[in-house]
C-alpha positions as CSV (number, residue, x, y, z in Angstrom):
1,Q,111.9,92.2,88.9
2,V,109.5,95.0,88.1
3,Q,109.9,98.6,88.9
4,L,106.9,101.0,89.0
5,V,107.0,104.8,88.9
6,E,103.9,106.9,89.5
7,S,103.2,110.4,88.5
8,G,100.4,112.9,88.4
9,G,99.3,113.4,92.0
10,G,98.8,116.8,93.6
11,L,96.3,119.1,95.1
12,V,92.9,119.7,93.6
13,Q,89.6,121.2,94.7
14,A,86.6,119.0,95.3
15,G,84.9,118.4,92.0
16,G,88.1,118.5,90.1
17,S,90.1,115.9,88.2
18,L,93.5,114.3,88.3
19,R,95.2,111.8,86.1
20,L,97.7,109.4,87.6
21,S,100.1,107.5,85.4
22,C,102.4,104.6,86.2
23,V,105.2,103.2,84.1
24,A,106.6,99.8,84.6
25,S,110.2,98.7,83.8
26,G,112.2,95.6,84.2
27,L,110.6,92.2,83.6
28,T,107.4,93.7,82.2
29,W,106.6,90.7,80.1
30,S,105.8,88.8,83.3
31,I,103.1,91.3,84.5
32,G,99.5,90.2,84.6
33,V,97.2,92.6,86.4
34,M,98.1,96.2,87.0
35,G,96.2,98.7,89.0
36,W,95.9,101.4,91.6
37,Y,95.4,101.2,95.4
38,R,95.2,103.9,97.9
39,Q,96.0,104.3,101.6
40,V,95.2,106.9,104.2
41,P,97.5,107.0,107.3
42,G,96.2,104.5,109.9
43,Q,94.0,102.6,107.5
44,R,94.5,99.6,105.3
45,R,95.5,99.9,101.7
46,E,92.4,99.6,99.5
47,L,91.8,98.7,95.9
48,V,90.8,101.5,93.6
49,A,90.9,99.9,90.2
50,T,92.7,97.1,88.4
51,I,93.0,96.0,84.8
52,T,94.3,92.8,83.4
53,R,96.5,92.5,80.3
54,E,93.4,91.5,78.4
55,G,91.6,94.6,79.5
56,I,89.3,93.2,82.2
57,I,88.6,95.9,84.7
58,E,87.6,95.9,88.3
59,L,86.6,99.1,90.0
60,S,85.9,99.8,93.7
61,H,82.4,100.9,94.6
62,S,83.7,104.4,95.3
63,A,85.4,104.6,91.9
64,K,82.5,103.5,89.7
65,G,81.1,106.3,87.7
66,R,84.0,108.7,88.5
67,F,87.3,106.9,87.8
68,T,88.5,105.3,84.6
69,I,91.5,102.9,84.3
70,S,93.3,102.2,81.1
71,R,96.4,100.3,80.1
72,D,98.9,100.4,77.3
73,N,100.7,97.0,77.2
74,A,103.1,98.2,74.5
75,K,104.3,101.1,76.7
76,N,103.9,99.3,80.0
77,T,101.8,102.0,81.4
78,V,98.6,102.1,83.4
79,T,96.6,105.3,83.9
80,L,93.9,106.3,86.3
81,Q,91.7,109.2,85.3
82,M,89.9,110.5,88.4
83,N,86.9,112.9,87.9
84,N,84.5,114.5,90.4
85,L,87.0,114.1,93.2
86,T,85.8,114.4,96.8
87,V,87.8,115.0,100.0
88,E,87.3,111.3,100.8
89,D,89.6,110.6,97.8
90,T,92.5,112.2,99.6
91,A,95.1,109.4,100.1
92,R,98.5,108.2,98.8
93,Y,97.9,106.3,95.6
94,Y,100.0,103.3,94.8
95,C,100.6,101.6,91.5
96,H,100.5,97.8,91.6
97,A,101.6,95.1,89.3
98,G,101.0,91.4,89.8
99,R,103.1,88.5,88.4
100,P,101.0,85.4,88.2
101,G,102.1,81.8,88.1
102,P,104.5,79.7,90.1
103,L,106.8,82.7,90.7
104,S,103.9,85.0,91.6
105,A,104.8,88.3,93.2
106,D,103.4,91.7,93.9
107,F,105.2,94.9,92.9
108,W,104.5,98.4,94.2
109,G,105.5,101.9,93.3
110,Q,106.5,104.5,95.9
111,G,103.1,106.1,95.7
112,T,101.9,109.6,94.8
113,E,99.9,111.9,97.0
114,V,96.4,113.1,96.1
115,T,94.9,115.8,98.2
116,V,91.4,117.0,97.6
117,S,90.4,120.3,99.3
118,S,86.8,121.3,100.1
């Protein structure tokens, strides 16, 4: 299996920046896409940004122009740099890793809280 551990959440004022990091361990060779999702209580978990092993990136509409995702395959890490944060970015952010193929699976971290104050 794959284990994911996030770090870097916290409290920041609107307009500020945060950097989230996620480290994968276990069967990391099997991971395809990695990324970040977020969830507000009572709402569905939504995609923020994903990046494939080859570096192909997908960003949500709200993330474009403000967030940057990067990945280090050798270190099994994925990082989300979030700039110009707004109160609407307040959520619990989850690291995700997907294993493709016939034994496809989704792996999730425990999440890290991001709170943006006005």
